[in-house]
Residue, then its C-alpha position, 0 to 999 in steps of 0.5 A: i345490240w341484242d336482237s330478241q327475235l333471232e336471239k343473237e347479240y351483235p357488236a355495234s357500230a355508232q356514228y355520233q352527231t354530238g358528244g364524240s365517242t369518248y366519256a366526259t362527265n355530264g356529257i350529252y351524246q347524240l347518235s347519227s346511226l347505230m348499226g349492228v356488225t353482223s360479220i361472221s366467219h364461215s369455215i368450209t372443209l375442203p377434202q383432197g379432190w373434188n368438192l361442191i361447196s357454197s357459204f351462208v355468208a355474204p363476203k365483203d370481198t367477193t374477188l376470188d383471189s381474196m376468197f381463196v387466199k388461205v387455201n391457194p397453195r393446195l387449190v387447183l381449180v374452181k368451176n361454176n355451173a357455166g363451166l367457167v374456171y379460176w386457175p390460179s396456177f395459170a392466172i386464169n379467172t373467167i368467172g369473175k366474182w364469187n356469187r352468193s347464190q351459186g355453188y362451186q366445184v373446188y379441186m384440191q390438191s391436198a385437204d385444207t379449210m377456207s373461211v368466208t367472212g362477211d355478213e350472215i345471209d337472210p335465206q328467206l330474203t334471197p331468192i335464187v333464179m334458176p332456169q330450166g335444166w341444170n343449176m349448181v346452187s348454194y345452200l343458204r341456211n345456217s343449219h340442216m334441213r331436210a332436202d325435200s323441206a328446203v326446196t318446197t318453193i320449186a316443189g312443182n318444178i323440180v326433177l332431181v337434186k344431187n350432192n357431191y356424193g352422187q346422192v339424190y333427192w328424187p321426188a317423183f320416185g319418193i327417193n331422198q338419199i341426201g337426207n338434210m341439206k347442210p351449210g357449206q355444201g352446194y348442190q346440182l338441181y335440174l328443173a323441168s321449168s324455170g323457177t325460184l328458190i327460197y330457202p326457209a328462214n333460219v328460225s322458222p320450222a321446217p315446212p311440211t315435207t313433199l314426201t310426207k304431203r304425198g304420202i311416200v315417206v321413204a327412209s333415206q338409203q345412206e346407210m345401205i352400202p354395198q358389201h360385194f360391189i364396192v367402188r374404189t373410186g369416186l368424188t371424180g367431179n362428175s357423175a350419173t344416176i340410175v335408178i334399177q328396177g324390174s323382175g331381175v333384182s330383190d331387196g338385199d340384192e346389190v347392182g354393179v355398174t362396170v365399164g370396159g375391162g370390168m372396171l366398177v364405176g357404180s353400185g347400190v343396194v336393192s330397197q323396195g324393189r330398186a336400186v339407186v346407183a351413182v355412176w362415177g365418170d373419169d376425173l379429167l385432171t388426172e391424166g394417164t389415170k382412169e378413175g371412171a367411165v368416159e363419155g359415151e362408154t357402154l355401161k354394163l350391169k351385173l347383180w349380186q344375188n343375196r339369196t344365192q351369194m352369186e353373181k349374175g348378169l342383168e339384161i336391160e329390157t327398158l331404158a328411159d331418160g329420168l329427166t324427160r321421161k322418154n324412152l331411149e333405144g340402144a345401149l346405156k352409155y355414160k354421160t355426165d349428169g345423165v339421168w336413166v330409169v332401167g328395167v332389167k331382168e336376170t340374163q338367161v344363160i344359154p350355151t353357144v356350144f356344146s360337146l359330147e364326151q364319153n359316158y360312164 
């Protein structure tokens, strides 16, 4: 069957009312049904460590044992938005079955590739209903699309979109570090109120971008990679997001986020007067090793000043919850999926002791 609208060819499954399925000279055949077989296979690359995945294919067998059968020897854990798990080595499955609308966190002992085989999902006909707060959702299109174009149906509800790499789409600040949403990846969305996400159809042109509509076209910051504050760990399965701005930072500077002992857990480059930093939390699956901040641990900020090529301290002047816009008191402490807007100034170094030496 040739679908002229989608410009795709499908194998057909025919049921015969008369004539049977074999050729006969002068035979007459009458079909009772003719269905296009739309089964396709979607390959999802799974690097070692934490991944956030989804698929634009609806599998015929949605049991998780079947979904992950190929990668099972290297699979450690699958987790959904509700914190339910599929843990094959302990024969634990509190998730149930694969849900096409959800994204899933997958922890791999070593890299592998999984395949999802079934019918291609029509994104325009598959609404994803989401409550207020954090949601882990799938990306149902079969091709890339800019994040702000892909989520236009919930433009009025959305506060933040975050991917597995800690990059964000933050419309209130005109920030799109994610760039394009991609097939195979899952995304975390925070909604100020409940809403229904409907992705644009695969063959339709992209809707006008939200950022363009608002006249705040901001270049993706994906290529702004810190050269001084280099985070050695990442993709720990949990992160927080900080926007840092104020008189203490200038374009081209770098901001580092540290925890006790000086461990660097996040960094970013200042552009257009602010830095967007993904702060990585500790990976709870690696016992005895600390890769990031633990819940409630105090976060400290420091600056690499591009102009002087020197490290300096940063003092927090204002602190607000980036999701609720409420002002906060006290120290900045790590919280998984926390989002903060921080105003800073350069720390003034004031001596606490002095001495008088013999002059000469």
